[in-house]
C-alpha positions as CSV (number, residue, x, y, z in Angstrom):
1,M,0.0,0.0,0.0
2,E,1.2,3.5,-0.9
3,I,1.5,5.8,2.1
4,Q,0.4,9.4,1.4
5,V,2.9,12.1,2.2
6,L,1.5,15.6,2.8
7,I,3.2,19.0,3.1
8,S,2.2,21.2,6.0
9,K,1.7,25.0,5.8
10,K,5.3,25.4,6.9
11,G,6.6,23.0,4.3
12,T,7.2,20.0,6.6
13,K,6.5,16.6,5.1
14,V,4.1,14.7,7.2
15,V,1.9,11.5,7.2
16,I,-1.4,10.9,9.0
17,A,-1.2,8.5,11.9
18,T,-4.4,6.6,11.0
19,Q,-3.2,6.2,7.5
20,L,0.2,4.9,8.6
21,H,-1.5,2.4,10.9
22,Q,-3.6,1.2,7.9
23,A,-0.6,1.1,5.6
24,L,1.3,-1.1,8.1
25,E,-1.7,-3.5,8.0
26,L,-1.9,-3.5,11.8
27,P,-5.2,-4.6,13.4
28,H,-7.7,-1.7,13.4
29,Q,-8.7,-2.3,17.0
30,H,-5.1,-1.9,18.2
31,Y,-4.8,1.7,16.8
32,P,-5.7,3.6,20.1
33,V,-3.0,1.7,22.0
34,N,-0.5,1.8,19.2
35,V,-0.8,5.5,18.5
36,R,-0.3,6.4,22.2
37,K,2.8,4.2,22.2
38,W,4.1,5.8,19.1
39,I,4.3,9.3,20.5
40,K,5.7,8.2,23.9
41,D,8.4,5.8,22.7
42,A,12.0,6.8,22.2
43,Y,13.7,6.8,18.7
44,S,17.1,7.6,17.3
45,F,16.4,11.0,15.7
46,Q,19.1,12.9,13.8
47,D,19.5,15.2,16.9
48,G,19.9,12.2,19.3
49,I,17.9,9.5,21.0
50,R,14.8,11.0,22.5
51,R,11.0,10.9,22.6
52,P,8.9,12.7,20.0
53,I,8.3,16.4,20.7
54,A,4.9,17.9,20.1
55,M,4.7,20.5,17.3
56,K,8.2,19.4,16.2
57,D,7.8,15.7,15.4
58,Y,4.0,15.5,15.5
59,G,0.9,17.6,15.8
60,V,-2.8,16.8,16.7
61,R,-5.0,16.3,13.7
62,K,-8.6,17.5,14.2
63,W,-10.9,15.0,12.6
64,K,-14.5,16.4,12.2
65,D,-15.9,13.1,10.8
66,N,-14.8,11.2,13.9
67,P,-13.8,13.4,16.8
68,I,-13.5,10.4,19.2
69,V,-10.5,8.9,17.4
70,E,-7.1,10.4,18.2
71,D,-5.2,11.3,15.1
72,Y,-1.9,13.0,14.5
73,Y,0.3,14.5,11.8
74,L,3.7,12.8,12.0
75,T,6.9,14.0,10.4
76,V,8.3,11.6,7.8
77,E,11.3,11.0,10.0
78,L,9.1,9.9,13.0
79,A,6.8,7.8,10.7
80,K,9.8,6.0,9.4
81,H,11.0,5.2,12.9
82,I,7.6,4.0,13.8
83,A,7.4,1.7,10.8
84,L,10.7,0.1,11.6
85,H,9.7,-0.4,15.3
86,S,6.4,-2.0,14.4
87,R,5.6,-5.7,14.0
88,S,4.2,-5.2,10.6
89,R,5.1,-7.7,7.9
90,V,5.3,-4.8,5.4
91,K,7.3,-2.4,7.6
92,M,10.4,-2.5,5.3
93,D,8.3,-1.5,2.3
94,I,6.6,1.4,4.1
95,A,10.0,2.5,5.6
96,R,11.5,2.6,2.2
97,Q,8.6,4.7,0.8
98,L,9.1,7.1,3.7
99,A,12.8,7.2,3.3
100,A,12.4,8.4,-0.2
101,H,10.5,11.5,1.2
102,D,12.7,12.0,4.2
103,D,14.3,15.5,4.1
104,T,16.2,15.1,7.4
105,Q,19.5,15.8,5.7
106,E,18.1,18.9,4.2
107,R,16.9,20.1,7.6
108,E,20.4,19.5,9.0
109,G,21.8,21.8,6.3
110,M,24.2,19.2,4.7
111,L,25.4,20.8,1.5
112,S,27.5,19.7,-1.4
113,K,30.3,21.8,-2.8
114,E,28.1,22.6,-5.8
115,Q,25.3,23.8,-3.5
116,V,27.6,26.0,-1.4
117,L,28.8,27.7,-4.6
118,A,25.2,28.0,-5.8
119,V,24.2,29.8,-2.6
120,L,27.1,32.2,-3.2
121,D,25.7,33.0,-6.7
122,L,22.2,33.4,-5.3
123,T,23.5,35.7,-2.6
124,K,24.8,38.1,-5.2
125,A,21.6,38.0,-7.2
126,M,19.4,38.6,-4.2
127,G,20.8,42.1,-3.9
128,L,18.4,43.0,-6.7
129,V,14.9,44.0,-5.7
130,S,13.4,42.3,-8.7
131,C,14.8,38.9,-7.6
132,Q,13.6,39.5,-4.0
133,D,10.1,40.3,-5.3
134,A,10.0,37.3,-7.6
135,C,10.9,34.9,-4.7
136,E,8.4,36.4,-2.3
137,R,5.6,36.2,-4.9
138,R,6.3,32.5,-5.6
139,H,6.5,31.8,-1.9
140,L,3.0,33.3,-1.6
141,E,1.8,31.2,-4.5
142,T,3.1,28.1,-2.8
143,Y,1.4,29.1,0.5
144,E,-1.9,29.6,-1.3
145,E,-1.7,26.2,-3.1
146,R,-1.3,24.5,0.3
147,N,-4.2,26.4,1.8
148,G,-6.9,25.8,-0.9
149,G,-6.1,29.0,-2.9
150,R,-6.4,31.3,0.2
151,S,-3.8,33.7,1.5
152,T,-5.3,33.9,4.9
153,D,-2.7,34.7,7.6
154,W,0.1,35.0,5.0
155,W,1.9,37.9,6.7
156,Q,1.7,36.3,10.1
157,Y,3.0,33.0,8.7
158,R,5.8,34.7,6.8
159,S,6.8,36.7,9.9
160,E,7.1,33.4,11.8
161,V,9.2,31.9,9.1
162,M,11.6,34.9,9.0
163,G,11.7,35.3,12.8
164,Y,10.3,38.8,13.1
165,S,7.3,41.0,12.1
166,V,7.1,44.4,10.6
167,E,5.8,45.7,13.9
168,E,8.9,44.4,15.7
169,L,11.1,46.1,13.2
170,R,9.3,49.4,13.7
171,Q,9.7,49.1,17.5
172,R,13.4,48.4,17.2
173,L,13.9,51.5,15.0
174,S,11.7,53.7,17.2
175,L,13.8,52.8,20.2
176,S,16.8,54.2,18.3
177,G,15.0,57.4,17.6
178,Q,14.5,56.8,13.9
179,K,11.3,57.6,11.9
180,V,9.3,54.6,10.9
181,A,6.0,56.0,9.7
182,G,4.9,54.7,6.2
183,K,8.0,52.5,5.7
184,N,7.6,48.9,4.4
185,R,9.6,45.8,5.5
186,R,12.4,46.4,3.0
187,Q,12.8,50.0,3.9
188,L,12.9,49.2,7.6
189,L,15.5,46.5,7.1
190,M,17.6,48.9,5.0
191,Q,18.0,50.9,8.1
192,L,18.4,48.1,10.6
193,D,20.2,45.3,8.7
194,K,20.3,45.4,4.9
195,H,21.7,41.9,4.5
196,E,18.7,40.5,6.3
197,I,16.9,41.3,3.0
198,V,19.1,38.8,1.2
199,R,18.4,36.2,3.9
200,S,14.7,36.7,3.5
201,A,14.8,36.4,-0.3
202,V,16.7,33.1,-0.1
203,I,14.3,31.7,2.4
204,D,11.4,32.7,0.2
205,L,13.1,31.0,-2.8
206,F,13.6,27.7,-1.1
207,M,10.2,27.7,0.6
208,S,8.6,28.2,-2.8
209,M,10.6,25.2,-4.1
210,G,8.9,23.0,-1.5
211,K,11.9,22.8,0.9
212,S,11.3,22.6,4.7
213,E,11.3,25.7,6.8
214,S,14.3,24.6,8.7
215,Y,16.3,23.9,5.5
216,A,15.3,27.2,3.9
217,R,16.4,29.1,7.0
218,T,19.8,27.3,7.0
219,L,20.4,28.4,3.4
220,G,19.1,31.9,4.2
221,D,21.5,32.2,7.2
222,L,24.4,31.0,5.0
223,A,23.5,33.6,2.3
224,K,23.4,36.4,4.9
225,V,26.9,35.5,6.0
226,F,28.1,35.6,2.4
227,A,26.3,38.9,1.9
228,Q,28.0,40.4,4.9
229,E,31.5,39.2,3.8
230,M,31.0,40.5,0.3
231,N,29.1,43.6,1.4
232,V,26.3,42.9,-1.1
233,E,24.4,46.1,-1.9
234,I,20.6,46.3,-2.3
235,Y,19.7,47.8,-5.6
236,D,16.2,48.5,-7.0
237,D,16.6,47.3,-10.6
238,R,12.8,47.6,-11.4
239,T,13.3,51.0,-13.1
240,N,14.6,51.3,-16.6
241,E,18.1,52.3,-15.4
242,P,20.9,49.8,-16.0
243,V,22.1,47.6,-13.1
244,L,25.1,49.3,-11.5
245,P,28.2,47.2,-10.7
246,L,27.7,47.4,-7.0
247,G,29.7,44.9,-4.8
248,P,30.6,41.5,-6.3
249,S,29.7,40.8,-9.9
250,I,26.2,39.3,-10.5
251,N,25.7,36.5,-13.0
252,P,22.9,37.5,-15.3
253,A,22.0,33.9,-16.0
254,V,21.4,33.3,-12.3
255,V,19.2,36.4,-12.1
256,N,17.1,35.2,-15.0
257,E,16.8,31.8,-13.4
258,V,15.7,33.2,-10.1
259,K,13.1,35.4,-11.7
260,A,11.7,32.6,-13.9
261,G,11.8,30.1,-11.0
262,K,13.3,27.4,-13.2
263,R,15.9,24.8,-12.1
264,E,18.1,25.1,-15.1
265,A,21.6,25.9,-13.8
266,V,22.3,27.1,-10.2
267,L,18.9,25.8,-8.9
268,A,19.4,22.5,-10.6
269,C,21.6,21.6,-7.5
270,W,18.4,21.1,-5.7
């Protein structure tokens, strides 16, 4: 039986506990006992041997059709461990299916040499406002696809992903005596930390590509370090003026790829 893998609003790959139990061909009447054991048992996660953590490894699934039955969203990593710990005769098959979807290495930020060099190229390109806007727009489109075409709570969600809200940025600037009225997120960051704009754009890019929030943040953090080292400038290239040679040279092919959202060269590493 094929196990269905879903993607949460934050980009985390999950499976439904009741469906996993069914895929493992375990007795239906044993589900209540098994599911409680699943979330209380200890497993060898990538970050050590421990018990599952709520809202990190699993979350409660509200089931309107049958509110009596306990159900959960389980991360692919946890579901794989559960399958291997079970007494199911098909556990190896299910575990292999889940392993094919497991992005644990992505979340841990393990990068190849080609990917590190690709992040370097992306860092330079993200100094351009047109690239920043393109990535944010596609991230929004991905969010809407996962939420039935709705953009409800988009700004709250994006603030949680980035680690700060516009209001928090305004408060920080106000405390330093600077004017904040009428300024958008980019303008506020230009005063506070311009290289955070590069980080945000890279996070938007990889979230739009279906990567996990943790993995996208890892690459965003790396890009910010690169941006600081190279002193990447933020340039609004949306006017008809030519792009100025600010900071390190920008590869036009990478810029075009980022704007188009196609994995042809640099993004083909992922």
